[in-house]
C-alpha positions as CSV (number, residue, x, y, z in Angstrom):
1,M,-11.8,-292.3,44.3
2,K,-14.2,-294.1,46.7
3,K,-13.3,-297.5,45.1
4,A,-9.6,-296.7,45.4
5,G,-10.1,-296.0,49.1
6,I,-11.7,-299.3,49.7
7,I,-8.9,-301.1,47.9
8,L,-6.3,-299.2,49.9
9,L,-8.1,-300.1,53.2
10,F,-8.2,-303.8,52.2
11,L,-4.5,-303.7,51.4
12,L,-3.7,-302.1,54.8
13,V,-5.7,-304.8,56.6
14,Q,-3.9,-307.5,54.7
15,I,-0.5,-306.0,55.5
16,S,-1.4,-305.7,59.2
17,L,-2.3,-309.4,59.5
18,P,0.8,-311.6,60.0
19,A,1.3,-314.5,57.6
20,Q,2.4,-316.6,60.6
21,Y,3.0,-316.4,64.3
22,T,6.3,-317.2,66.0
23,I,7.0,-318.8,69.3
24,Q,10.6,-317.9,70.3
25,V,12.1,-319.7,73.2
26,K,15.5,-319.8,74.9
27,V,16.2,-322.7,77.3
28,D,19.4,-322.1,79.3
29,S,21.7,-325.2,79.8
30,M,19.7,-327.2,77.3
31,P,21.4,-330.5,76.4
32,T,19.0,-331.7,73.8
33,K,19.2,-330.8,70.2
34,K,15.5,-330.7,69.3
35,A,12.3,-329.2,70.7
36,F,8.7,-330.1,69.8
37,L,5.4,-328.3,69.8
38,F,2.1,-330.2,70.4
39,E,-1.5,-329.0,70.3
40,Y,-4.1,-330.1,72.7
41,V,-7.4,-331.6,71.4
42,G,-9.2,-332.4,74.7
43,L,-6.7,-334.6,76.6
44,N,-5.0,-335.7,73.4
45,R,-1.9,-334.0,72.0
46,N,-0.8,-333.9,68.4
47,M,2.6,-332.7,67.2
48,V,2.4,-329.6,65.0
49,D,6.0,-328.4,64.7
50,S,9.6,-329.2,65.7
51,A,12.7,-327.2,65.8
52,K,16.5,-327.7,66.1
53,T,18.1,-325.9,69.0
54,S,21.1,-323.5,68.6
55,P,24.1,-323.9,70.9
56,D,22.7,-321.4,73.4
57,G,19.4,-323.2,73.7
58,S,17.4,-321.0,71.4
59,F,14.7,-322.3,69.0
60,S,11.4,-321.1,67.5
61,F,8.2,-322.6,66.2
62,T,5.9,-321.1,63.6
63,L,2.1,-321.3,63.4
64,P,0.1,-320.2,60.4
65,A,-2.2,-317.2,60.6
66,A,-5.2,-319.5,60.6
67,A,-4.0,-321.6,63.6
68,H,-6.6,-322.0,66.2
69,P,-6.3,-320.5,69.7
70,G,-5.8,-323.0,72.4
71,M,-3.3,-324.7,74.7
72,Y,-0.1,-326.1,73.3
73,R,2.8,-328.0,74.9
74,I,6.5,-327.4,74.4
75,V,8.7,-330.4,75.0
76,V,12.5,-330.1,75.3
77,G,13.3,-333.4,77.1
78,P,11.8,-336.6,78.4
79,E,10.5,-334.9,81.5
80,Q,11.0,-331.3,80.5
81,F,7.9,-329.6,79.1
82,W,5.4,-326.9,79.8
83,D,2.0,-325.7,78.5
84,I,1.4,-322.4,76.8
85,I,-1.5,-320.6,75.3
86,F,-1.6,-319.4,71.7
87,N,-4.2,-316.8,70.9
88,R,-2.8,-315.1,67.8
89,E,0.1,-313.4,69.5
90,Q,3.8,-313.4,68.9
91,I,5.4,-315.3,71.9
92,R,8.8,-314.9,73.5
93,M,9.9,-316.7,76.6
94,R,13.0,-317.9,78.4
95,T,13.6,-320.6,81.0
96,H,16.2,-323.0,82.4
97,F,16.3,-326.7,81.6
98,S,16.7,-327.8,85.2
99,A,13.7,-325.8,86.5
100,I,11.4,-325.2,83.6
101,I,8.4,-323.8,85.5
102,D,10.2,-322.0,88.3
103,S,12.5,-320.2,85.8
104,L,9.9,-319.4,83.2
105,K,9.8,-315.8,82.1
106,V,7.4,-314.5,79.4
107,M,8.8,-311.4,77.6
108,E,6.1,-311.2,75.0
109,S,2.5,-312.5,75.1
110,K,-0.1,-311.2,77.5
111,E,-1.9,-314.6,77.5
112,N,1.2,-316.4,78.7
113,Q,2.1,-313.8,81.3
114,L,-1.3,-314.3,82.8
115,L,-1.0,-318.1,82.6
116,N,2.5,-318.0,84.1
117,A,1.3,-315.8,87.1
118,Y,-1.6,-318.3,87.7
119,M,0.8,-321.3,87.6
120,H,3.3,-319.7,90.0
121,F,0.6,-318.6,92.4
122,F,-0.7,-322.2,92.8
123,L,2.8,-323.6,93.0
124,D,3.7,-321.2,95.8
125,I,0.6,-322.2,97.8
126,Q,1.3,-325.9,97.3
127,R,5.0,-325.7,98.2
128,K,4.3,-323.5,101.2
129,G,1.8,-326.0,102.5
130,D,4.1,-329.0,101.9
131,L,7.0,-327.2,103.6
132,L,5.0,-326.2,106.7
133,Q,3.6,-329.7,106.9
134,R,7.1,-331.2,107.0
135,L,8.3,-328.6,109.4
136,A,5.5,-329.2,111.9
137,G,6.4,-332.9,111.9
138,M,9.9,-332.2,113.0
139,Y,8.9,-330.7,116.3
140,P,7.0,-332.3,119.3
141,T,3.4,-331.3,119.8
142,S,4.3,-329.6,123.1
143,D,6.8,-327.2,121.4
144,P,5.4,-323.6,121.0
145,F,7.2,-323.3,117.6
146,Q,5.2,-326.3,116.2
147,Q,2.0,-324.5,117.3
148,Q,3.1,-321.4,115.4
149,V,3.9,-323.5,112.3
150,L,0.5,-325.2,112.4
151,R,-1.2,-321.7,112.6
152,E,0.7,-320.7,109.5
153,L,-0.3,-323.9,107.8
154,Q,-4.0,-323.3,108.7
155,K,-3.7,-319.8,107.2
156,V,-2.4,-321.3,103.9
157,R,-5.1,-323.9,103.8
158,A,-7.8,-321.3,104.6
159,S,-6.6,-318.9,101.8
160,D,-8.9,-318.5,98.8
161,P,-7.1,-320.3,95.9
162,D,-9.6,-319.0,93.4
163,K,-9.0,-315.3,94.2
164,L,-6.3,-314.8,91.5
165,T,-8.4,-316.9,89.1
166,R,-11.4,-314.6,89.5
167,E,-9.2,-311.5,89.2
168,I,-7.7,-312.7,85.9
169,I,-11.1,-313.5,84.5
170,E,-12.6,-310.1,85.7
171,K,-9.8,-308.0,84.3
172,N,-9.3,-310.0,81.0
173,P,-12.8,-311.2,80.0
174,D,-11.8,-311.7,76.3
175,A,-8.6,-313.5,76.9
176,Y,-8.4,-317.2,76.1
177,V,-6.7,-317.8,79.4
178,S,-9.9,-316.5,81.1
179,S,-12.1,-319.0,79.3
180,F,-9.7,-321.7,80.3
181,L,-9.7,-320.6,84.0
182,K,-13.5,-320.5,84.1
183,L,-13.3,-324.2,83.7
184,E,-11.1,-324.5,86.8
185,L,-13.6,-322.7,89.0
186,A,-16.1,-324.8,91.0
187,P,-19.6,-323.3,91.8
188,K,-19.6,-321.3,94.9
189,V,-21.9,-322.8,97.5
190,P,-24.1,-320.2,99.2
191,A,-24.0,-319.9,103.0
192,G,-26.7,-321.8,104.8
193,I,-26.8,-324.9,102.6
194,N,-26.5,-328.2,104.6
195,Q,-23.2,-330.0,104.2
196,K,-24.9,-333.1,102.9
197,D,-26.5,-331.0,100.1
198,E,-23.4,-329.2,99.1
199,L,-22.4,-331.7,96.4
200,K,-25.9,-331.8,95.0
201,Y,-25.8,-328.0,94.7
202,I,-22.4,-328.1,93.0
203,L,-23.7,-330.6,90.5
204,D,-26.9,-328.6,89.8
205,H,-24.8,-325.5,89.1
206,F,-21.7,-327.1,87.7
207,W,-22.0,-325.5,84.2
208,D,-23.3,-322.1,85.2
209,N,-20.1,-320.2,84.4
210,V,-19.0,-322.2,81.4
211,G,-19.6,-320.7,77.9
212,F,-20.3,-323.2,75.3
213,T,-20.3,-320.8,72.4
214,D,-16.5,-320.9,72.0
215,T,-15.5,-323.9,69.9
216,D,-11.9,-323.3,70.7
217,Q,-12.6,-324.7,74.2
218,M,-12.0,-328.1,72.7
219,Y,-8.3,-327.2,72.2
220,N,-7.3,-327.4,75.9
221,P,-7.7,-330.2,78.5
222,G,-9.9,-328.1,80.8
223,L,-13.3,-328.9,79.4
224,V,-12.7,-332.7,79.2
225,N,-11.3,-332.7,82.8
226,K,-14.3,-330.7,84.0
227,V,-16.6,-333.3,82.4
228,R,-14.8,-336.1,84.1
229,S,-14.9,-334.3,87.4
230,F,-18.6,-333.7,86.9
231,F,-19.5,-337.4,86.4
232,G,-17.0,-338.4,89.1
233,L,-18.9,-336.4,91.7
234,F,-22.1,-338.4,91.4
235,R,-20.7,-341.4,93.3
236,R,-20.0,-339.1,96.2
237,A,-23.3,-337.2,96.1
238,Y,-25.8,-340.2,95.7
239,P,-26.2,-343.7,97.0
240,P,-25.2,-346.5,94.6
241,A,-28.9,-347.4,93.7
242,I,-29.5,-344.0,92.1
243,V,-26.1,-342.9,90.9
244,E,-26.6,-343.9,87.2
245,P,-30.2,-342.4,86.9
246,E,-28.8,-339.1,88.4
247,M,-25.8,-339.3,86.0
248,M,-28.4,-339.5,83.1
249,K,-30.1,-336.3,84.4
250,G,-26.6,-334.7,84.6
251,L,-25.9,-335.7,81.0
252,D,-29.2,-334.1,80.0
253,R,-28.2,-330.8,81.7
254,L,-24.8,-330.8,80.1
255,M,-26.2,-331.5,76.6
256,K,-28.8,-328.8,77.0
257,A,-26.1,-326.3,78.0
258,A,-24.0,-327.2,75.0
259,A,-26.9,-327.5,72.5
260,S,-26.2,-324.2,70.8
261,N,-22.8,-325.4,69.6
262,D,-23.0,-328.5,67.3
263,V,-19.2,-328.8,67.0
264,L,-18.6,-328.7,70.8
265,T,-21.6,-331.0,71.4
266,Q,-20.1,-333.7,69.0
267,F,-16.7,-333.3,70.7
268,L,-18.2,-333.8,74.1
269,L,-20.3,-336.8,73.0
270,E,-17.2,-338.4,71.5
271,D,-15.2,-338.0,74.7
272,I,-18.0,-339.0,77.1
273,A,-18.6,-342.1,74.9
274,K,-14.9,-343.1,75.2
275,W,-14.9,-342.6,78.9
276,A,-18.3,-344.3,79.5
277,E,-17.4,-347.3,77.4
278,Q,-14.5,-348.1,79.8
279,A,-16.3,-347.1,83.0
280,D,-18.4,-349.4,85.1
281,F,-21.7,-347.6,84.2
282,D,-23.6,-349.9,81.9
283,Q,-27.0,-348.2,82.5
284,F,-25.5,-344.8,81.9
285,F,-23.6,-345.9,78.8
286,G,-26.8,-347.4,77.4
287,Y,-28.7,-344.2,77.9
288,L,-25.9,-342.2,76.3
289,T,-25.9,-344.5,73.3
290,E,-29.7,-344.7,72.8
291,A,-30.6,-341.1,73.7
292,Y,-27.7,-339.2,72.1
293,L,-25.2,-341.2,70.0
294,S,-27.9,-342.9,68.0
295,Q,-29.6,-339.5,67.4
296,A,-26.4,-337.5,66.7
297,T,-26.3,-335.7,63.4
298,C,-22.6,-335.1,62.7
299,T,-21.3,-332.8,60.0
300,D,-18.1,-334.8,60.2
301,S,-18.7,-338.0,58.2
302,K,-15.8,-339.8,60.0
303,K,-17.2,-339.0,63.4
304,S,-20.7,-339.9,62.3
305,G,-19.4,-343.3,61.2
306,Q,-17.7,-343.8,64.6
307,F,-20.9,-343.0,66.5
308,K,-22.8,-345.4,64.3
309,E,-20.2,-348.1,64.9
310,L,-20.3,-347.5,68.7
311,V,-24.1,-347.7,68.7
312,E,-24.3,-350.9,66.7
313,A,-21.6,-352.5,68.9
314,Y,-23.4,-351.6,72.1
315,Q,-26.8,-352.9,70.8
316,K,-25.3,-356.3,70.1
317,T,-24.5,-357.0,73.7
318,A,-26.7,-354.6,75.6
319,P,-28.1,-355.9,78.9
320,G,-31.2,-357.9,78.2
321,K,-30.2,-358.7,74.6
322,Q,-29.7,-362.3,73.5
323,V,-26.1,-362.8,72.2
324,P,-25.3,-364.9,69.1
325,E,-24.6,-368.6,69.5
326,I,-21.0,-369.7,69.6
327,V,-20.0,-373.1,68.2
328,I,-16.6,-374.3,69.0
329,P,-15.3,-377.2,66.9
330,R,-14.0,-380.1,68.9
331,D,-12.9,-383.0,66.7
332,P,-13.5,-385.9,67.0
333,K,-16.1,-385.1,69.7
334,G,-18.1,-382.7,67.4
335,A,-18.6,-379.3,68.7
336,L,-19.2,-377.4,71.9
337,I,-22.2,-375.1,71.7
338,L,-22.5,-372.1,74.0
339,S,-26.2,-372.5,74.9
340,E,-25.6,-376.2,75.8
341,I,-22.9,-375.6,78.4
342,P,-24.4,-377.0,81.7
343,T,-24.0,-374.0,84.0
344,R,-26.1,-371.2,85.4
345,Y,-24.0,-368.4,84.2
346,I,-21.3,-368.1,81.5
347,L,-18.7,-365.3,81.2
348,V,-17.7,-364.8,77.6
349,V,-14.2,-363.1,77.6
350,F,-12.5,-361.6,74.5
351,W,-8.8,-361.3,75.0
352,A,-5.4,-361.7,73.2
353,S,-1.9,-362.8,74.2
354,W,-0.4,-359.5,73.0
355,C,-2.9,-357.4,75.1
356,P,-1.1,-355.8,78.2
357,H,-4.4,-355.2,79.9
358,C,-5.4,-358.8,79.4
359,D,-2.1,-359.9,80.9
360,E,-3.0,-357.9,84.0
361,M,-6.6,-358.8,84.3
362,L,-6.9,-362.5,83.3
363,P,-4.8,-363.9,86.2
364,K,-7.1,-362.0,88.6
365,L,-10.1,-363.4,86.7
366,K,-8.6,-366.9,87.1
367,K,-8.6,-366.4,90.9
368,V,-12.3,-365.4,90.8
369,Y,-13.1,-368.3,88.5
370,E,-11.6,-370.8,90.9
371,K,-13.9,-369.7,93.7
372,Y,-17.0,-371.0,92.0
373,D,-18.4,-374.4,91.1
374,R,-18.6,-375.1,87.4
375,A,-22.4,-375.7,87.8
376,D,-22.6,-372.0,88.7
377,L,-20.0,-370.3,86.5
378,E,-18.1,-371.2,83.3
379,V,-15.7,-369.0,81.3
380,V,-15.5,-369.1,77.5
381,A,-12.4,-367.2,76.5
382,I,-12.3,-366.1,72.8
383,S,-8.9,-365.0,71.7
384,V,-8.4,-362.6,68.8
385,D,-4.9,-363.9,68.3
386,S,-3.5,-364.7,64.9
387,K,-0.5,-366.8,65.9
388,K,-1.3,-370.2,67.3
389,Q,1.9,-370.7,69.3
390,E,1.6,-367.3,71.1
391,W,-2.0,-368.0,72.0
392,E,-1.2,-371.5,73.3
393,D,1.9,-370.3,75.2
394,A,-0.2,-367.7,77.0
395,I,-2.8,-370.3,78.0
396,K,-0.1,-372.7,79.3
397,K,1.9,-370.0,81.1
398,N,-1.1,-368.7,83.0
399,G,-2.9,-372.1,83.5
400,F,-6.2,-371.0,82.0
401,S,-8.3,-374.1,82.5
402,W,-11.5,-372.6,81.3
403,I,-12.9,-373.1,77.7
404,N,-10.4,-371.6,75.3
405,Y,-11.0,-370.9,71.6
406,S,-9.5,-368.8,68.8
407,E,-10.2,-368.6,65.1
408,L,-6.6,-367.4,64.8
409,K,-7.7,-364.6,62.5
410,G,-6.9,-361.6,64.7
411,W,-9.5,-358.9,64.6
412,D,-11.2,-360.7,61.6
413,C,-12.6,-363.1,64.2
414,S,-16.2,-363.7,63.2
415,I,-17.3,-364.2,66.9
416,A,-15.8,-360.8,67.9
417,Y,-17.6,-359.2,64.9
418,D,-20.9,-360.8,65.9
419,Y,-20.5,-359.5,69.4
420,G,-19.5,-356.0,68.4
421,I,-16.2,-356.2,70.2
422,R,-14.1,-353.1,70.0
423,A,-11.4,-353.7,72.5
424,T,-9.7,-356.4,74.7
425,P,-10.3,-357.4,77.4
426,T,-14.1,-357.4,77.2
427,M,-16.3,-359.5,79.5
428,I,-20.0,-360.4,79.0
429,L,-21.9,-362.3,81.6
430,I,-24.9,-364.3,80.2
431,D,-27.4,-366.8,81.5
432,K,-28.5,-370.1,80.1
433,K,-30.7,-368.4,77.5
434,R,-27.7,-366.4,76.3
435,T,-29.3,-363.2,77.7
436,V,-26.8,-360.5,78.7
437,I,-26.9,-360.0,82.5
438,A,-23.9,-357.6,82.8
439,K,-20.7,-356.4,81.2
440,P,-18.3,-356.3,84.2
441,K,-15.2,-354.1,83.6
442,N,-13.0,-356.1,86.0
443,P,-13.0,-359.4,88.1
444,E,-14.0,-357.5,91.3
445,V,-17.2,-356.2,89.6
446,L,-17.9,-359.7,88.3
447,Q,-17.7,-361.2,91.7
448,Q,-19.9,-358.5,93.1
449,K,-22.5,-359.2,90.4
450,L,-22.4,-362.9,91.0
451,T,-23.0,-362.2,94.7
452,E,-26.1,-360.1,93.8
453,L,-27.3,-363.0,91.7
454,G,-27.1,-365.3,94.7
455,V,-24.2,-367.3,93.5
456,R,-22.1,-368.6,96.4
457,T,-18.4,-369.3,96.3
458,I,-16.9,-372.7,97.2
459,K,-13.7,-371.3,98.6
């Protein structure tokens, strides 16, 4: 009898669990015939479902019972979309195509009712402020009505925008929306702290209210945005000379806070690495690579391989390293050898004719190049093109008079491999001994570095 009771309980539990979840939507006056559902993974979005719309604008998506909680995006047109939260609930909502957010009504799903209230609250504050600002500008400063409008505007700006956020979190501590909104909250600075020390206090306490035990935090853009905001504050809080060392300390604090969750730690490392590789923080990126990426033990073999590749690529052209020799065939004159170029500094640039960022950056680099004597600066531009005509046309069109070379093998270029190049454009500034001085991210940073090195312009 006891065994039969256990079996019956098991069956009842199985019956109570839905095989899948449904997101039912009706969009009034919807002209498009299809809708799409995307999931967030950090800032990235992946499509997980699509649906045909009925003549009245109704459609539905399905998610399996095992689908992870997180933020999803519904797209119904080129500029018509909105974000929702899925946390193992059935969802029903309705809106109008011409005013997606303003018209949004959530009939079923507590999570999205809370999210909708939050969005409307902030939209109302923003719109009220914008309207009062415009209204004040329509009246002369001597007009009493303008003074009244300005007082109302001051009230709006002085209101506590985090009040509703804290209320939602306090009343719904287990809701996914609450864990998301915690990421939106900045540390509250205690009274009595000097204004100049406020940012430092915020940085020291930035992660106090963030729970790193919930792996599902990676399925919304909040955590990644908070990390970007965190590192972005260092430039405002510290003088340039110590920004990167302080960022390293900040990285240590973040990694310590997230240490109990291996999956989330790996996710954060991957995202910070992507950001730091493109940012102008060579010292910080080097520390991230050596102290964390090279030591990371990933359960995901693909991610482990990506970390290893990133570390190896960085180490090939890290500041202070000696880069490989480059030999450029020049028949019938023989060859041009990188280390024999008679100049104080050489900028090795990896680019391609098909690269839109190169198209934008290289003409600016050309202007910087023309400001210096060839005895002080030379550019060696290595193209990862595969089609000779396209490469030559790009050089001719832009008038690139520096040293140009391409093996015409695309990304199979041996020089790009030797230098660990992962993207174009990439710039590496070296001295006569082929020692890496810097890896400037843009021409402006290059010129600033050359000035620091005492190189004077001729124009």
